[in-house]
SESEKE-734825 format. One record per residue: residue number from 1; chain; z negated, y negated, x negated of N, C-alpha, C in turn. Coordinates in steps of 0.02 Angstrom, whole numbers. Atoms other than C-alpha are relative to their C-alpha. Example, Ala and Ser with C-alpha at 12.3 -4.5 7.8 and 13.67 -1.06 7.14 Angstrom:
<vexros>
1, A, 0, 59, -45, -390, 225, -615, 0, -60, -45
2, A, 3, 59, 42, -357, 53, -684, -37, -55, 39
</vexros>
This chain:
<vexros>
1, A, -35, 57, -30, 7633, -2279, -249, 45, -34, -51
2, A, -39, 30, 54, 7693, -2350, -418, 62, 41, -14
3, A, -58, -43, 12, 7808, -2198, -445, 52, -8, 55
4, A, -46, 8, -56, 7883, -2221, -272, 38, -66, -6
5, A, -33, 66, 9, 7919, -2405, -307, 50, 3, -57
6, A, -47, -7, 56, 7998, -2359, -475, 64, 35, 22
7, A, -59, -34, -25, 8113, -2238, -384, 44, -47, 41
8, A, -38, 50, -39, 8162, -2378, -263, 38, -48, -46
9, A, -31, 47, 48, 8197, -2493, -411, 63, 31, -31
10, A, -58, -32, 32, 8314, -2366, -488, 57, 11, 49
11, A, -51, -17, -48, 8406, -2333, -324, 28, -60, 38
12, A, -24, 59, -37, 8427, -2512, -255, 64, -27, -32
13, A, -62, 32, 23, 8597, -2590, -266, -7, -75, 9
14, A, 3, 73, -6, 8638, -2774, -270, -1, -21, 73
15, A, -1, 18, -71, 8676, -2777, -84, -68, 12, 32
16, A, 67, -15, -27, 8511, -2692, -42, -51, -51, -25
17, A, 47, 50, 26, 8420, -2813, -156, 8, -65, 37
18, A, -11, 63, -36, 8502, -2961, -68, -29, 4, 71
19, A, 28, -7, -67, 8454, -2891, 102, -76, -6, -1
20, A, 73, 4, 5, 8273, -2866, 49, -21, -71, -17
21, A, 17, 69, 18, 8275, -3040, -30, 5, -45, 60
22, A, -6, 40, -61, 8337, -3113, 135, -60, 9, 45
23, A, 60, -14, -42, 8195, -3027, 229, -61, -34, -30
24, A, 57, 31, 32, 8071, -3088, 100, 2, -76, 7
25, A, -6, 73, -9, 8141, -3265, 114, -23, -20, 69
26, A, 24, 14, -68, 8112, -3258, 301, -77, 4, 2
27, A, 74, -7, 3, 7934, -3197, 266, -32, -61, -33
28, A, 27, 59, 34, 7909, -3343, 146, -2, -60, 47
29, A, 0, 55, -48, 7961, -3465, 281, -58, 7, 50
30, A, 54, -11, -49, 7840, -3385, 405, -68, -13, -32
31, A, 64, 12, 34, 7699, -3388, 276, -11, -73, -13
32, A, 6, 72, 11, 7737, -3570, 236, -22, -35, 64
33, A, 19, 30, -65, 7727, -3613, 421, -72, 16, 17
34, A, 69, -21, -15, 7566, -3513, 441, -50, -39, -43
35, A, 45, 38, 44, 7486, -3599, 289, -6, -72, 22
36, A, 2, 69, -24, 7536, -3770, 353, -41, -6, 65
37, A, 38, 1, -63, 7466, -3727, 526, -75, 5, -13
38, A, 71, -8, 16, 7301, -3669, 452, -28, -63, -31
39, A, 24, 61, 32, 7287, -3826, 345, -10, -55, 53
40, A, 6, 50, -53, 7319, -3937, 498, -60, 15, 44
41, A, 57, -19, -44, 7192, -3838, 602, -67, -14, -35
42, A, 62, 13, 37, 7061, -3852, 464, -14, -75, -1
43, A, 10, 73, 1, 7089, -4040, 451, -19, -27, 68
44, A, 13, 25, -68, 7085, -4063, 640, -71, 19, 23
45, A, 65, -24, -26, 6927, -3959, 673, -56, -10, -50
46, A, 54, 13, 47, 6827, -4021, 524, -55, -40, 34
47, A, 57, 34, -31, 6654, -4069, 586, -12, 20, 72
48, A, 9, -19, -71, 6680, -3993, 760, -15, 74, 8
49, A, 13, -72, -5, 6669, -3806, 723, -57, 18, -47
50, A, 56, -23, 41, 6530, -3705, 643, 24, 19, -69
51, A, -16, -15, 70, 6522, -3667, 457, 34, 68, -9
52, A, -34, -65, 9, 6567, -3480, 471, 73, -2, 21
53, A, -70, 5, -22, 6726, -3524, 566, 42, -37, -51
54, A, -36, 37, 52, 6776, -3652, 435, 12, 44, -62
55, A, -8, -45, 58, 6746, -3524, 297, 55, 51, 14
56, A, -51, -50, -17, 6852, -3396, 389, 70, -30, -4
57, A, -66, 33, 1, 6997, -3520, 410, 22, -15, -72
58, A, -17, 14, 70, 6988, -3571, 226, 20, 64, -36
59, A, -18, -64, 32, 6991, -3388, 172, 70, 22, 21
60, A, -67, -18, -24, 7143, -3356, 282, 54, -42, -36
61, A, -49, 44, 34, 7232, -3505, 202, 10, 22, -72
62, A, -6, -23, 69, 7193, -3443, 26, 39, 66, -4
63, A, -37, -63, -1, 7253, -3268, 70, 74, -11, 13
64, A, -70, 15, -16, 7410, -3341, 144, 37, -29, -61
65, A, -30, 28, 60, 7444, -3442, -15, 12, 54, -53
66, A, -7, -54, 50, 7413, -3289, -125, 59, 45, 18
67, A, -56, -43, -22, 7533, -3183, -22, 67, -36, -9
68, A, -62, 39, 8, 7662, -3323, -24, 22, -1, -72
69, A, -18, 1, 71, 7654, -3333, -214, 29, 68, -21
70, A, -24, -66, 20, 7674, -3144, -234, 68, 15, 30
71, A, -64, -13, -32, 7815, -3133, -108, 55, -44, -31
72, A, -49, 45, 32, 7901, -3284, -189, 22, 28, -68
73, A, -17, -30, 65, 7891, -3201, -361, 45, 60, 10
74, A, -41, -60, -13, 7960, -3038, -289, 70, -21, 24
75, A, -65, 24, -25, 8099, -3136, -201, 45, -23, -57
76, A, -39, 23, 57, 8155, -3220, -362, 22, 59, -44
77, A, -17, -58, 42, 8148, -3055, -456, 56, 41, 32
78, A, -54, -37, -33, 8256, -2970, -324, 66, -36, -5
79, A, -62, 38, 5, 8384, -3110, -328, 29, 1, -71
80, A, -24, 6, 69, 8392, -3120, -517, 9, 68, -34
81, A, 0, -62, 39, 8351, -2945, -581, 9, 62, 43
82, A, -2, -58, -45, 8362, -2831, -428, -51, 54, -20
83, A, 53, -47, 19, 8196, -2751, -479, -66, -18, 36
84, A, 66, 8, -33, 8015, -2729, -416, -56, -2, -52
85, A, 51, -2, 52, 7922, -2748, -580, -59, -45, 16
86, A, 56, 45, -18, 7820, -2895, -517, -45, 32, 53
87, A, 39, -33, -52, 7768, -2794, -364, -44, 55, -30
88, A, 41, -51, 33, 7713, -2650, -476, -58, -31, -36
89, A, 54, 33, 36, 7615, -2770, -581, -54, -25, 48
90, A, 50, 25, -49, 7534, -2846, -427, -42, 58, 27
91, A, 37, -58, -26, 7490, -2673, -360, -51, 25, -51
92, A, 47, -23, 51, 7414, -2622, -526, -58, -49, -8
93, A, 53, 50, 5, 7321, -2787, -537, -49, 6, 59
94, A, 43, -7, -59, 7259, -2762, -359, -46, 60, -5
95, A, 42, -60, 9, 7201, -2586, -400, -55, -13, -50
96, A, 51, 16, 50, 7113, -2650, -556, -53, -46, 30
97, A, 49, 47, -30, 7036, -2791, -455, -47, 37, 48
98, A, 42, -38, -46, 6975, -2669, -321, -50, 43, -37
99, A, 47, -40, 41, 6903, -2555, -455, -55, -44, -27
100, A, 50, 45, 28, 6819, -2704, -536, -49, -23, 55
101, A, 44, 20, -55, 6753, -2760, -366, -48, 57, 19
102, A, 44, -57, -16, 6689, -2584, -330, -55, 8, -52
103, A, 50, -5, 54, 6606, -2578, -501, -52, -55, 7
104, A, 46, 57, -8, 6534, -2751, -473, -46, 9, 60
105, A, 40, -11, -60, 6478, -2705, -297, -54, 53, -13
106, A, 48, -53, 16, 6396, -2545, -362, -55, -27, -45
107, A, 50, 29, 45, 6313, -2644, -502, -48, -46, 39
108, A, 43, 44, -41, 6251, -2773, -376, -49, 41, 42
109, A, 44, -42, -41, 6185, -2634, -265, -57, 29, -42
110, A, 52, -27, 44, 6094, -2554, -412, -50, -54, -19
111, A, 45, 56, 18, 6027, -2724, -464, -46, -17, 58
112, A, 40, 16, -60, 5970, -2756, -285, -54, 53, 10
113, A, 50, -53, -7, 5885, -2585, -276, -55, -7, -52
114, A, 51, 9, 52, 5801, -2615, -444, -45, -60, 16
115, A, 39, 59, -17, 5749, -2787, -385, -50, 16, 55
116, A, 46, -19, -54, 5676, -2714, -225, -56, 44, -27
117, A, 51, -43, 29, 5587, -2579, -326, -50, -41, -40
118, A, 45, 44, 39, 5520, -2713, -444, -45, -42, 46
119, A, 41, 38, -47, 5464, -2817, -295, -55, 43, 30
120, A, 51, -45, -27, 5376, -2666, -221, -55, 12, -51
121, A, 50, -10, 53, 5293, -2630, -389, -42, -62, -10
122, A, 38, 62, 9, 5247, -2812, -406, -50, -10, 57
123, A, 46, 5, -56, 5172, -2809, -230, -59, 47, -9
124, A, 55, -48, 11, 5073, -2652, -273, -47, -25, -54
125, A, 42, 27, 54, 5014, -2733, -435, -43, -57, 25
126, A, 39, 55, -28, 4963, -2889, -340, -57, 26, 45
127, A, 53, -29, -42, 4869, -2782, -213, -56, 30, -42
128, A, 51, -28, 44, 4782, -2690, -354, -41, -55, -32
129, A, 37, 56, 29, 4738, -2856, -435, -49, -30, 50
130, A, 45, 26, -52, 4668, -2917, -269, -60, 47, 10
131, A, 55, -48, -8, 4567, -2756, -252, -48, -5, -59
132, A, 44, 8, 59, 4504, -2778, -431, -43, -62, 6
133, A, 39, 61, -10, 4453, -2956, -390, -56, 11, 51
134, A, 50, -14, -51, 4366, -2896, -232, -56, 43, -28
135, A, 51, -43, 30, 4278, -2758, -329, -44, -39, -48
136, A, 39, 41, 46, 4226, -2885, -460, -51, -42, 39
137, A, 46, 39, -41, 4153, -2997, -325, -55, 44, 30
138, A, 50, -45, -28, 4068, -2847, -244, -51, 20, -53
139, A, 45, -19, 54, 3997, -2795, -413, -50, -57, -15
140, A, 45, 56, 12, 3929, -2970, -442, -51, -7, 56
141, A, 46, 5, -58, 3857, -2973, -266, -53, 54, -3
142, A, 49, -55, 5, 3776, -2802, -292, -52, -13, -55
143, A, 47, 16, 53, 3701, -2857, -457, -50, -53, 22
144, A, 45, 53, -24, 3632, -3013, -375, -50, 29, 50
145, A, 46, -31, -48, 3561, -2910, -231, -50, 45, -34
146, A, 46, -44, 37, 3487, -2785, -355, -55, -40, -33
147, A, 50, 43, 31, 3401, -2925, -450, -49, -27, 53
148, A, 42, 26, -53, 3339, -2999, -286, -48, 54, 25
149, A, 43, -54, -23, 3274, -2830, -228, -54, 18, -51
150, A, 49, -15, 52, 3189, -2798, -396, -57, -51, 1
151, A, 52, 51, -3, 3099, -2965, -389, -40, 5, 64
152, A, 36, -7, -63, 3058, -2935, -206, -49, 58, -3
153, A, 44, -58, 5, 2986, -2763, -246, -62, -18, -41
154, A, 57, 20, 42, 2877, -2838, -384, -48, -44, 41
155, A, 42, 44, -41, 2815, -2974, -266, -37, 40, 54
156, A, 32, -40, -53, 2784, -2848, -127, -55, 44, -29
157, A, 52, -42, 31, 2688, -2735, -247, -63, -42, -13
158, A, 58, 43, 14, 2577, -2881, -301, -36, -18, 65
159, A, 31, 18, -64, 2550, -2933, -121, -37, 60, 30
160, A, 32, -60, -27, 2512, -2752, -70, -65, 14, -36
161, A, 62, -12, 37, 2384, -2732, -210, -54, -50, 21
162, A, 48, 50, -21, 2302, -2896, -159, -27, 16, 69
163, A, 22, -17, -68, 2299, -2844, 23, -47, 60, 1
164, A, 43, -59, 3, 2225, -2674, -21, -69, -18, -25
165, A, 65, 21, 26, 2089, -2756, -123, -41, -37, 52
166, A, 34, 37, -53, 2047, -2876, 19, -23, 47, 55
167, A, 20, -48, -52, 2047, -2732, 144, -59, 42, -21
168, A, 57, -39, 25, 1930, -2631, 34, -65, -39, 4
169, A, 59, 42, -5, 1809, -2776, 24, -23, -7, 73
170, A, 17, 7, -71, 1818, -2801, 212, -29, 64, 27
171, A, 26, -65, -24, 1792, -2614, 242, -72, 11, -25
172, A, 69, -8, 25, 1638, -2615, 130, -49, -42, 41
173, A, 44, 42, -41, 1565, -2762, 226, -10, 30, 69
174, A, 6, -30, -67, 1605, -2679, 392, -42, 63, -2
175, A, 39, -62, 6, 1529, -2515, 330, -75, -15, -3
176, A, 71, 20, 6, 1365, -2601, 282, -26, -22, 69
177, A, 20, 23, -66, 1359, -2688, 451, -6, 58, 49
178, A, 1, -57, -46, 1399, -2525, 542, -61, 44, -13
179, A, 60, -40, 16, 1261, -2431, 449, -62, -32, 28
180, A, 59, 35, -26, 1133, -2564, 495, -2, 5, 76
181, A, -3, -5, -73, 1193, -2562, 675, -18, 70, 24
182, A, 16, -69, -19, 1182, -2372, 681, -75, 14, -8
183, A, 72, -9, 8, 1005, -2376, 614, -39, -31, 58
184, A, 33, 33, -57, 954, -2501, 748, 10, 42, 64
185, A, -13, -40, -60, 1039, -2394, 881, -41, 65, -1
186, A, 39, -61, 5, 950, -2238, 814, -72, -12, 20
187, A, 69, 16, -20, 780, -2321, 830, -5, -11, 75
188, A, 1, 12, -72, 824, -2379, 1005, 6, 66, 38
189, A, -9, -64, -34, 882, -2204, 1053, -63, 43, -3
190, A, 62, -38, 5, 723, -2125, 988, -52, -26, 49
191, A, 47, 29, -48, 621, -2247, 1091, 19, 19, 71
192, A, -23, -19, -67, 728, -2212, 1244, -13, 74, 13
193, A, 13, -72, -8, 709, -2024, 1214, -73, 13, 18
194, A, 71, -8, -16, 520, -2039, 1217, -13, -21, 72
195, A, 9, 23, -69, 528, -2140, 1378, 28, 50, 49
196, A, -31, -49, -45, 645, -2013, 1457, -41, 63, 4
197, A, 43, -60, -2, 529, -1869, 1407, -59, -12, 46
198, A, 57, 16, -43, 384, -1957, 1492, 22, -2, 73
199, A, -25, 4, -69, 488, -1995, 1646, 17, 70, 26
200, A, -18, -68, -20, 548, -1814, 1649, -62, 39, 22
201, A, 62, -34, -20, 370, -1748, 1653, -25, -24, 67
202, A, 22, 27, -65, 324, -1865, 1794, 46, 23, 56
203, A, -47, -22, -52, 482, -1820, 1889, -9, 73, 16
204, A, 10, -71, -11, 448, -1635, 1865, -61, 12, 44
205, A, 60, -7, -42, 273, -1653, 1938, 16, -21, 72
206, A, -16, 24, -67, 341, -1755, 2084, 44, 50, 37
207, A, -45, -48, -32, 478, -1629, 2118, -37, 65, 18
208, A, 39, -60, -16, 353, -1485, 2111, -39, -10, 65
209, A, 36, 15, -62, 247, -1570, 2244, 48, 0, 59
210, A, -49, 2, -53, 402, -1603, 2347, 23, 70, 19
211, A, -22, -68, -13, 455, -1422, 2330, -50, 38, 42
212, A, 52, -34, -39, 289, -1358, 2394, 0, -24, 72
213, A, -2, 26, -68, 298, -1476, 2543, 61, 25, 39
214, A, -61, -23, -33, 477, -1425, 2580, -4, 75, 17
215, A, 9, -71, -14, 430, -1241, 2569, -40, 9, 64
216, A, 41, -3, -60, 296, -1270, 2701, 42, -19, 61
217, A, -43, 21, -56, 419, -1364, 2812, 52, 54, 16
218, A, -49, -53, -11, 546, -1224, 2788, -30, 57, 39
219, A, 34, -54, -37, 422, -1095, 2847, -9, -18, 73
220, A, 9, 23, -69, 381, -1199, 3000, 66, 0, 38
221, A, -65, 2, -32, 565, -1224, 3038, 26, 71, 15
222, A, -21, -69, -12, 598, -1038, 3021, -35, 29, 62
223, A, 37, -25, -59, 460, -997, 3147, 28, -32, 63
224, A, -26, 35, -58, 526, -1131, 3265, 70, 26, 19
225, A, -67, -26, -12, 703, -1065, 3245, -2, 69, 32
226, A, 7, -67, -28, 648, -886, 3282, -18, -3, 74
227, A, 20, 8, -70, 565, -943, 3442, 59, -24, 42
228, A, -57, 26, -37, 719, -1042, 3494, 54, 54, 10
229, A, -48, -54, -6, 830, -891, 3459, -19, 48, 56
230, A, 22, -45, -53, 725, -782, 3573, 13, -30, 68
231, A, -11, 34, -64, 733, -912, 3712, 75, -1, 17
232, A, -72, 3, -12, 922, -931, 3692, 28, 69, 17
233, A, -23, -67, -15, 944, -742, 3694, -16, 18, 72
234, A, 18, -12, -70, 850, -732, 3859, 47, -37, 47
235, A, -47, 39, -42, 958, -872, 3930, 69, 33, 0
236, A, -66, -32, 4, 1114, -780, 3870, 3, 63, 43
237, A, 2, -59, -43, 1061, -619, 3956, 4, -19, 73
238, A, -1, 24, -70, 1031, -716, 4117, 71, -22, 18
239, A, -69, 23, -13, 1204, -795, 4101, 47, 60, 8
240, A, -42, -60, -6, 1283, -622, 4075, -8, 32, 69
241, A, 11, -28, -67, 1201, -560, 4235, 36, -40, 53
242, A, -35, 43, -48, 1265, -710, 4332, 75, 10, -4
243, A, -73, -9, 9, 1438, -684, 4259, 24, 65, 32
244, A, -19, -64, -31, 1441, -502, 4315, 3, -6, 75
245, A, 2, 9, -73, 1391, -551, 4492, 60, -42, 22
246, A, -56, 44, -19, 1521, -690, 4497, 67, 37, -6
247, A, -62, -39, 7, 1656, -570, 4434, 10, 46, 60
248, A, -5, -44, -58, 1616, -449, 4575, 21, -40, 62
249, A, -19, 42, -56, 1625, -591, 4702, 74, -20, -5
250, A, -70, 20, 10, 1790, -648, 4626, 48, 57, 17
251, A, -43, -58, -16, 1863, -472, 4640, 5, 10, 76
252, A, 0, -7, -72, 1811, -462, 4823, 44, -54, 33
253, A, -40, 55, -28, 1888, -632, 4858, 75, 11, -13
254, A, -70, -15, 14, 2050, -580, 4772, 27, 53, 46
255, A, -22, -52, -46, 2058, -422, 4878, 13, -28, 69
256, A, -9, 30, -66, 2032, -522, 5038, 61, -46, 1
257, A, -58, 46, 3, 2161, -650, 4981, 65, 40, 3
258, A, -60, -42, -3, 2289, -511, 4953, 12, 25, 71
259, A, -8, -23, -69, 2254, -442, 5127, 27, -56, 45
260, A, -24, 57, -40, 2275, -615, 5205, 72, -17, -17
261, A, -69, 15, 20, 2432, -643, 5104, 49, 51, 29
262, A, -42, -52, -29, 2502, -475, 5165, 11, -13, 74
263, A, -5, 15, -72, 2463, -522, 5347, 47, -59, 11
264, A, -43, 59, -7, 2546, -692, 5323, 73, 18, -12
265, A, -69, -19, 14, 2701, -612, 5248, 29, 40, 58
266, A, -25, -39, -57, 2714, -486, 5391, 15, -45, 59
267, A, -11, 47, -54, 2695, -627, 5518, 63, -41, -12
268, A, -60, 40, 17, 2828, -729, 5427, 63, 42, 10
269, A, -59, -43, -9, 2947, -580, 5428, 16, 10, 73
270, A, -12, -8, -72, 2921, -553, 5616, 31, -63, 29
271, A, -29, 63, -25, 2954, -737, 5650, 73, -8, -22
272, A, -68, 5, 25, 3110, -730, 5541, 46, 45, 40
273, A, -41, -46, -41, 3174, -577, 5637, 11, -28, 69
274, A, -6, 29, -67, 3138, -664, 5802, 51, -57, 0
275, A, -48, 55, 4, 3234, -819, 5746, 71, 26, -7
276, A, -66, -29, 7, 3380, -710, 5692, 26, 28, 66
277, A, -21, -28, -65, 3383, -619, 5860, 20, -55, 48
278, A, -17, 56, -44, 3379, -784, 5954, 66, -32, -20
279, A, -63, 30, 24, 3518, -854, 5845, 59, 45, 18
280, A, -54, -46, -17, 3623, -696, 5872, 15, -2, 74
281, A, -10, 3, -73, 3594, -706, 6061, 38, -63, 19
282, A, -35, 63, -15, 3648, -889, 6065, 73, 5, -22
283, A, -69, -6, 24, 3801, -849, 5959, 41, 46, 45
284, A, -37, -45, -45, 3848, -702, 6072, 16, -34, 66
285, A, -12, 37, -63, 3828, -812, 6228, 58, -49, -8
286, A, -54, 48, 13, 3939, -946, 6151, 67, 35, -7
287, A, -61, -37, 10, 4067, -816, 6098, 28, 26, 66
288, A, -22, -25, -66, 4071, -739, 6274, 29, -57, 42
289, A, -26, 57, -39, 4093, -911, 6354, 68, -21, -26
290, A, -65, 20, 29, 4233, -954, 6233, 55, 50, 18
291, A, -50, -52, -16, 4321, -787, 6265, 18, -3, 74
292, A, -14, 5, -72, 4304, -806, 6454, 46, -60, 13
293, A, -43, 59, -9, 4379, -980, 6441, 71, 14, -21
294, A, -67, -18, 24, 4525, -912, 6339, 36, 44, 51
295, A, -31, -45, -48, 4557, -774, 6468, 20, -37, 63
296, A, -15, 38, -61, 4548, -897, 6612, 61, -44, -13
297, A, -56, 45, 14, 4667, -1021, 6527, 66, 38, -7
298, A, -62, -37, 12, 4791, -886, 6480, 15, 51, 55
299, A, -12, -47, -56, 4770, -780, 6637, 1, 71, -22
300, A, 3, -68, 26, 4720, -620, 6551, -49, 41, 41
301, A, 47, -46, -32, 4636, -467, 6628, -5, -13, 75
302, A, 12, 9, -72, 4558, -489, 6800, 19, -70, 23
303, A, -18, 69, -18, 4594, -675, 6796, 74, -7, 12
304, A, -72, 3, -11, 4782, -639, 6795, 18, 14, 73
305, A, -14, -17, -71, 4784, -557, 6972, -21, -57, 45
306, A, 23, 56, -43, 4684, -700, 7046, 49, -57, -6
307, A, -47, 55, 10, 4808, -823, 6973, 64, 14, 38
308, A, -61, -17, -36, 4956, -728, 7047, -11, -8, 75
309, A, 14, 8, -72, 4872, -725, 7219, 3, -72, 20
310, A, -2, 72, -15, 4850, -912, 7212, 71, -26, 2
311, A, -70, 23, 2, 5032, -938, 7164, 38, 25, 62
312, A, -34, -27, -59, 5090, -821, 7308, -18, -39, 63
313, A, 22, 40, -58, 4989, -917, 7436, 34, -67, 0
314, A, -32, 66, 3, 5062, -1080, 7376, 73, 5, 20
315, A, -71, -8, -18, 5241, -1013, 7393, 8, 10, 75
316, A, -3, -12, -73, 5209, -949, 7572, -12, -64, 38
317, A, 14, 64, -34, 5135, -1114, 7624, 60, -46, -5
318, A, -58, 44, 9, 5289, -1201, 7555, 56, 21, 46
319, A, -53, -24, -43, 5410, -1091, 7652, -14, -18, 72
320, A, 18, 18, -69, 5315, -1120, 7814, 14, -72, 13
321, A, -12, 71, -9, 5326, -1304, 7790, 74, -14, 7
322, A, -72, 10, -5, 5515, -1293, 7764, 27, 21, 68
323, A, -23, -23, -66, 5539, -1192, 7925, -17, -50, 53
324, A, 19, 50, -49, 5447, -1319, 8025, 46, -59, -4
</vexros>
């Protein structure tokens, strides 16, 4: 861009410089009006607009003043020297400023990243310190619990030994009492055993006598039962005889009943046939009467000639009456 501007500087004439200066003068007027407008707007809206808007308007006014200064310098140089050296200087300064801003921005970014990394490391260190503090408290608590448990174990051991000693003494006393009680029970059992042996002998004698009496009663009952069986057998034979006789009578009665039933059925069949014949005769009589009535009404068969004779007689009688 600088080389291109240098070429323009070498090729511009006085007339071209004046034309460009006139255009730049017009731009200066416009920039002056714009700067004045921005200043008036900032003064008018002070306290009524938000801070970001005021900052934006102030930056626009500063940019406008900077551009006005550069354009004014270039305008004077074109009128006096017909050159662009100030513009080249401004461009180079702007490039240097942008480079410096980029370097500064990059440095700020690196500083920010390092700061964030340091903050992260600091947070991790603080977390580790907190964990160390917690572990320290846990260690103290565990030591305290260990001491408490050790003293508790010692106390429990002493109490357990004391309890065991007391239990041993109590067991010894209970053992002595149990031995004495068992001896008393043994004496009592021996006495009861003697009494039971005596009672057993007496019971055995009594049961022997009872057995002999029951044997005698059993023999008597067997004889009585044998006699009763003989009597019942005789009664059973008598009942069998009666049953045979009754069965023969029953067979005879069944035979007679079948004969009577056969006679009754034959009589019923004859009566049924007679009723059918009578019904058929009545039906035939009714049918003949109905047919005769139909023939008479319609003048069929022999009844037709008789009807014609009657009609002929009536006609002759009518003619005779007319002649008279």
